[in-house]
C-alpha positions in Angstrom: 110.0 100.8 119.0 107.5 98.8 121.4 106.8 95.2 121.5 103.4 94.0 122.5 101.3 90.8 123.3 97.7 90.1 123.1 95.9 86.9 124.4 96.9 85.3 121.3 99.3 87.7 119.9 102.4 89.4 121.1 103.3 92.7 119.6 106.5 94.6 119.9 106.0 98.2 119.4 109.1 100.1 118.4 108.7 103.8 119.1 111.1 105.5 116.4 111.7 109.3 115.8 114.0 108.7 112.7 116.9 110.6 111.3 122.3 108.2 136.1 125.1 109.1 136.7 126.4 107.0 139.7 128.3 108.6 142.6 131.8 107.7 142.9 132.4 104.9 145.4 135.5 104.7 147.5 137.1 101.2 148.1 135.1 99.4 150.8 136.6 98.1 153.7 137.3 94.3 153.4 139.1 91.7 155.5 139.3 89.5 152.4 141.3 90.7 149.3 139.5 91.0 146.1 140.9 88.9 143.4 140.3 88.6 139.7 139.5 84.9 139.6 137.2 84.7 142.4 135.5 88.0 142.4 136.0 90.1 139.3 135.7 87.3 136.6 132.1 86.3 137.5 130.9 89.9 136.9 132.8 90.3 133.5 131.1 87.0 132.6 127.7 88.3 133.4 127.9 91.7 132.3 130.6 92.3 129.9 131.8 89.2 127.8 129.0 89.3 125.6 130.3 92.2 123.7 134.0 92.3 125.1 135.2 89.1 123.1 136.7 88.6 119.8 134.4 89.3 116.7 132.0 91.3 118.7 131.7 95.3 118.6 133.5 96.1 122.0 137.1 97.4 121.3 138.8 94.9 123.6 138.3 91.4 124.8 137.9 90.8 128.7 138.1 87.2 128.6 141.2 86.4 130.7 143.4 88.3 133.4 146.0 89.0 130.9 143.5 90.7 128.8 141.8 92.6 131.5 144.5 93.9 133.7 145.8 96.5 131.2 142.4 98.2 131.1 141.9 98.5 134.9 141.9 102.4 135.1 139.7 102.4 132.3 137.0 99.9 133.8 137.4 102.0 137.0 136.3 105.2 135.4 133.6 103.5 133.3 131.8 101.8 136.1 132.0 104.9 138.5 130.6 107.2 135.7 128.0 104.6 134.8 128.9 104.7 131.2 129.6 100.8 131.2 127.6 98.6 130.8 125.5 100.8 128.5 122.0 101.6 130.3 120.1 104.8 129.8 116.6 104.4 131.3 115.5 106.9 134.2 115.8 104.7 137.1 112.8 106.5 138.6 110.5 105.4 135.8 109.5 101.8 134.9 111.2 98.4 135.8 113.0 96.3 133.0 114.2 92.7 133.2 117.5 93.4 131.2 118.6 96.2 133.3 122.3 96.3 132.4 123.4 98.9 135.0 125.6 97.5 137.7 124.5 97.3 141.3 126.6 99.3 143.8 128.3 96.1 145.2 129.7 95.0 141.9 130.9 98.6 141.2 132.6 98.5 144.7 134.2 95.0 143.8 135.7 96.2 140.6 137.0 99.6 142.2 138.4 97.8 145.1 140.3 94.9 142.8 141.8 98.1 140.9 142.9 100.3 143.6 144.6 97.3 145.4 146.6 96.4 142.7 144.4 94.1 140.5 145.8 90.7 142.3 145.1 87.7 140.1 144.2 85.4 143.1 144.0 81.5 143.0 143.1 80.2 139.3 141.5 77.1 140.7 138.7 79.4 142.0 137.7 80.8 138.7 134.3 79.9 137.3 134.5 77.9 133.9 134.7 79.9 130.6 131.5 80.8 129.1 130.8 78.9 125.7 130.1 81.1 122.9 129.1 80.5 119.4 131.6 82.1 117.0 129.9 85.0 115.1 126.7 84.8 116.9 125.1 86.1 120.1 122.2 83.9 120.0 124.1 80.5 119.6 124.2 78.3 116.5 121.4 79.4 114.1 119.0 76.7 112.4 118.8 79.1 109.5 121.3 81.6 108.1 120.1 83.9 105.4 122.9 85.8 103.5 123.1 88.2 100.9 124.1 86.2 97.9 125.7 88.9 95.9 128.2 91.1 97.7 127.3 94.9 97.7 130.1 97.1 96.7 130.4 100.1 99.3 132.6 103.1 97.9 135.3 104.7 99.7 133.5 108.1 99.4 130.0 109.8 98.7 126.6 109.0 100.0 125.2 105.5 99.6 121.5 105.4 99.3 119.5 102.8 101.0 120.1 99.5 99.2 117.8 96.5 99.6 118.3 92.8 98.5 115.5 90.2 98.6 116.6 86.8 99.7 114.3 83.7 99.8 114.1 81.7 102.9 113.4 78.3 101.3 111.0 77.4 104.0 108.4 74.8 102.9 106.6 74.9 106.1 105.3 77.6 108.5 108.0 78.3 111.5 108.1 80.2 114.6 111.2 82.5 115.1 112.4 82.4 119.0 115.7 84.5 118.2 117.0 86.3 115.4 120.3 88.3 114.8 121.5 90.5 112.1 125.2 90.5 111.5 127.1 93.1 109.4 129.8 91.6 107.2 131.7 95.1 107.0 131.0 96.5 110.6 132.8 99.6 110.2 130.9 100.6 107.0 127.5 99.4 108.0 125.3 102.0 109.6 122.3 99.8 110.1 120.5 96.7 109.0 116.8 95.9 108.9 115.5 92.3 108.0 111.7 92.5 107.0 109.6 89.4 106.4 108.0 89.5 102.8 105.2 87.1 103.1 104.0 85.2 100.0 101.6 87.0 97.9 103.1 90.3 99.0 103.3 93.1 96.2 106.1 94.6 98.1 109.1 95.1 95.7 107.8 92.4 93.2 109.2 94.6 90.5 112.6 93.7 91.6 114.6 90.6 91.1 115.6 88.1 94.2 119.2 88.1 95.1 120.3 91.2 93.3 121.0 94.4 95.2 118.7 97.5 94.1 118.0 101.0 95.3 114.2 101.5 94.9 112.6 104.3 92.7 111.9 107.2 94.7 108.9 107.0 96.9 108.6 103.3 96.6 110.4 102.0 99.8 107.4 102.2 102.3 104.5 100.8 100.0 103.5 97.4 101.4 106.6 97.2 103.7 106.6 93.6 105.3 107.1 92.8 108.9 110.1 93.8 111.0 112.1 90.4 111.8 115.3 91.9 113.5 117.8 94.8 112.9 121.3 95.6 113.4 122.4 99.2 114.6 125.4 100.2 116.7 125.1 98.5 120.3 121.7 96.9 119.4 121.0 93.5 120.7 119.6 90.8 118.8 116.0 89.8 118.8 115.6 87.3 121.8 112.1 86.4 122.7 110.6 84.7 125.8 109.5 81.1 125.8 106.0 80.8 124.5 106.3 83.8 122.3 107.6 84.0 118.7 107.5 85.7 115.3 105.8 84.0 112.5 107.8 83.3 109.4 105.4 81.5 106.8 106.5 79.0 104.1 107.7 80.7 101.0 108.6 83.8 103.0 111.5 85.9 101.8 113.8 88.2 103.8 114.2 91.7 102.6 117.4 93.2 103.9 117.5 97.1 104.1 121.0 98.3 104.0 122.4 101.6 105.2 126.2 102.1 104.5 128.4 104.9 105.4 131.5 105.5 103.4 134.6 105.9 105.6 137.5 106.1 103.1 138.0 102.5 102.4 136.0 100.8 99.7 134.7 97.2 100.7 132.4 94.5 99.4 129.6 93.6 102.1 127.6 90.2 102.4 125.5 90.8 105.6 123.4 88.0 107.2 120.7 86.9 109.5 120.7 84.0 111.7 117.5 82.5 113.0 116.6 80.2 115.8 113.3 78.7 115.7 111.1 78.0 118.7 111.0 74.4 120.1 108.4 75.1 122.8 104.7 75.6 122.1 104.0 79.1 120.8 101.3 80.9 122.8 101.8 84.3 121.5 102.6 85.9 118.3 104.9 88.9 118.6 105.0 92.0 116.2 107.0 95.0 116.1 105.4 98.2 115.5 106.7 101.7 115.2 105.2 105.1 116.6 107.2 107.0 114.1 107.5 110.6 112.6 109.8 111.2 109.6 108.4 114.4 108.5 109.9 117.2 110.4 112.3 119.9 110.3 114.7 120.8 113.5 115.5 124.7 113.3 119.4 125.7 113.0 120.7 125.9 116.4 117.8 124.6 118.5 119.3 122.9 121.7 115.9 121.0 122.7 113.5 120.6 119.5 110.5 118.2 120.3 109.2 115.8 117.8 106.1 113.7 118.7 105.1 110.3 117.2 102.1 107.9 118.2 100.3 104.7 117.5 96.7 103.5 118.6 96.1 100.0 119.6 93.1 98.5 118.3 93.1 95.2 120.4 94.0 94.4 123.9 97.6 93.8 123.9 100.5 93.1 126.1 103.7 95.4 126.1 106.8 93.3 125.9 109.5 95.9 125.3 110.3 99.4 123.9 113.2 101.0 121.9 113.8 104.7 121.3 115.4 105.4 117.9 116.9 108.7 116.7 119.8 109.9 114.9 123.0 111.8 115.7 121.0 115.1 116.9 119.0 112.9 119.3 119.1 114.1 122.7 116.3 112.4 124.9 113.0 110.6 124.5 110.0 109.7 126.8 107.4 106.9 125.9 104.0 107.1 127.4 100.7 105.2 127.3 97.3 107.1 127.0 94.6 104.9 128.2 91.1 105.3 126.9 90.2 106.7 130.4 92.6 109.6 129.6 95.0 108.5 132.3 98.6 108.9 131.1 101.5 106.7 132.2 105.1 107.2 131.6 106.7 103.9 130.5 110.1 104.8 129.6 112.5 108.0 130.1 115.8 108.1 128.6 117.2 111.4 129.3 120.6 111.1 127.9 120.0 109.2 124.4 123.2 107.8 122.8 123.0 106.9 119.2 125.8 104.6 119.4 123.8 102.3 121.9 120.4 101.2 120.1 118.8 99.4 123.1 115.7 97.4 123.8 114.0 98.1 127.2 112.3 94.7 128.1 109.3 95.0 130.4 108.4 92.1 133.1 105.7 89.9 131.8 102.0 91.2 132.1 102.0 94.7 131.0 98.4 94.6 129.4 97.0 97.5 127.5 93.3 97.8 126.6 92.2 98.4 123.1 92.1 102.0 122.3 95.4 102.8 124.2 97.6 105.4 122.4 101.4 105.0 122.6 103.1 108.4 122.5 106.7 109.2 122.0 108.3 112.6 122.3 111.9 112.8 121.0 114.2 115.9 122.0 116.8 116.9 119.3 120.0 119.1 119.9 120.8 120.7 116.8 123.2 123.3 118.5 127.1 123.5 118.4 127.0 122.0 122.0 126.1 118.7 120.5 129.4 117.2 119.9 127.6 114.7 117.5 126.0 117.1 115.3 126.9 116.3 111.8 126.5 119.9 110.6 126.3 122.4 113.5 125.7 126.1 113.0 128.7 128.3 113.4 128.8 129.7 116.8 129.3 133.1 115.5 126.1 133.1 113.4 124.3 131.7 116.6 125.5 135.0 118.6 124.5 137.2 115.6 120.9 135.8 115.5 120.6 136.0 119.3 121.8 139.7 119.3 119.2 140.8 116.6 116.5 139.3 118.8 
């Protein structure tokens, strides 16, 4: 997905192809002992606590010394391998304002603290604790739109995409600065997409509001609304820069697209979306577009199958952010801009795609693209037994037999 801005509009273009390692660092020599309260806690607040706190997706909270110390070895391993915080962009391609990767100095601080016995230090030197709004990353929402009737998720079987239309109740146009989709049953929710259905749209008008439904075959994409925000494993909320916002017109509905995965436990789900309205003047309207390809077949056993998607921009725009999206067989993705002159610029390269982390890569302001620019995305898929996430890998013996016949 990609986000773009024009002179009066901001467009987010989401590039979708559906269905760095860091060198080990030895403990630096230092004359001052590294302690939790003075040295480690500020790093955790800045880099980790957004996810590592109660109610968020991380498996453990990292708020206090007592919470952090037992996880010392795991933290050491994760930061040296570069797996935490999650960040998959090739460091040699592009620059991103939300780069999560730890600088070497912070890696050295964490490793030194763990290698020297994880001393607590003076609690009086600790920074004040961060204030979080319970249940939300974006702070207290101005508007919460919740599925009014619980959706039953069975313990077994395949659950088709389920939709719910929920009126916003807005009597005037509002600009959205931040939006966050929150699953009620995180273990069963594969993803949420919240679309805006504007007044007068014929999309899903044959279905009642407030009632879960599964569309008739072929009816999902006809007249689809505008992407507001979404949830998938590891995905951040929609947070736009001051002066940029998405438009929510009076009388609009939120259309929830819910994808559930049965995991052996039957539950009832009432997911929701929180919205924070812009308070500063809005200069640019943000749109999220998709350069997608959902009509392809990955050959059995193919270790590096390429699939391409593209979208052409018909007016001058400013690129805001990018989000590669594939599913479990996704291996890597590269996103490029092909300008009207024929010049190609690689915007983002993700050499190790991980479905568990659906990340937006935010560009610095001012990435202007002229009308006629073509955004091209190439996704690479691993359908071989070597892909540990492959849901249906071909048997290794069958692979060997086919190879032998060739």
